[in-house]
N, C-alpha and C positions, 0 to 999 in steps of 0.2 A: 334514600340517599340519591341525589342527582349525580349525573356524570361528572360535573365539574368538581364536586367534592370527593370523588372517588380516589383522587391522588393527592398526597400532601403538597402543600404549597412550596415546600422546600426543594422539591424536585425541579431542576431547571428545565426550561424548554429547549428544544433543539436550536432555536435561534440564539438563545443565551449561550449555549455551548459553542456555536459557530462564531460568536462575537467575542468570546473569552480570549484573553491573551494567553500565550504559552505555547508549548510544543505542539507539533502536529505529527501524526502517525500515518504513514503511507502503508497500507496493508493490501497486499496483492495475493489473492488466492487462486490456485490453478488446479485444474484437473489435467494431469499429464499422463498420457499413455506410456506404458513401460518402454516401448520401442523408441520413444522420443526423449526419455529422461536424461540421458547423458548429454545430448546436444543442447537440450533446454538448460540444464544446469550450467553448462559451459557459458552460455549466453548470459545467464543470470549473474554468474561470477564476473564476467566482463562488465556488465552494467553496474554492479555494486562496487567494482574497483573505481569507476568514474564517480559514483555517488559519494564514496568515502573521502574523495579529494575536495569536495565542495564545502565552502564556508557555510556554517550552520548545521552541518551533519553532526549528530550526537551519537547514534549507534544503529546497528542493523542486526538482523537475524535472518537466516535462511533455514526454514524448518521443513521437515518431512514427516508426514503422518506416520505414526507408529501403531495406532490402534483406533478403534471406533468406527462407526458406520458412515462417517462423512465422506462425501465424494471428492472433496478437494484434498489432494495429496501433497502438494507443495504450497507453502505459504511464506511470503517474504514480508518483513516488517522493517521500516526505516523510521527512526525518530529524528525529526527536524526541529530546530530551535523555534521556528515561528511559521505562520502562514505565508509571510512574505518570502521566507527562504524557500518554501515549497514552490511558489510561483516562479522564482528566479531559477531554481534548479530544473524545474520542468522545461523551461525555455532552453536552458543549456543542454539538456539531454536531447531535446528535439533537434537542436542545431547539430549536435554530434552525430545523431542518427542520420540526418540529411547528408552530412559530410562523408560518411562511410557507405551511404546508399542502403541503409538498413530500414526495412519496413516491418515494424513490430507486428502489426495486424496480419500481414501476409505470412510472416514467420509462424505466428501462432496457428493460423489456419492450415499451413502446410504440415505442421507437426501434429495437428488434431487436438490442440490444447484449448480448453475453455478457461477464460479468465474472468475474475471478479476483482475490479481495481477501484480503490476508494481511499480518500484521506479522511482521517478521524481526529477529533479533539477529545480530551478528557471531559467528562461531565463533572463540573466543579464540585457538586455535592458528594461525589463518590471518589474523588481522586487526588 
């Protein structure tokens, strides 16, 4: 069996998933030291208050690890109506942070937080 036939043809490529219409999911995973937890969660709550007011917002979750060996102990998820909404909201949040003088990267560094931030789309064959 060659490598090309190792996967069924029905599994879409990453490019197909990126080009598919439909919701987008912003998933941010954080390693948050215990000493930084309360301040960090207050900032997350402020950010999600802004996000919930945006057109195209569908739902969100702020999750805290309860078990397992994973290093990431706080995960946030926001579901947006489309990729276009994600772009528009990202610009709005950037403007808001500039208005209030908030530097997300500096804040994460000061609090000793590691972040993994990405936007996802469903893989059509699975979802």
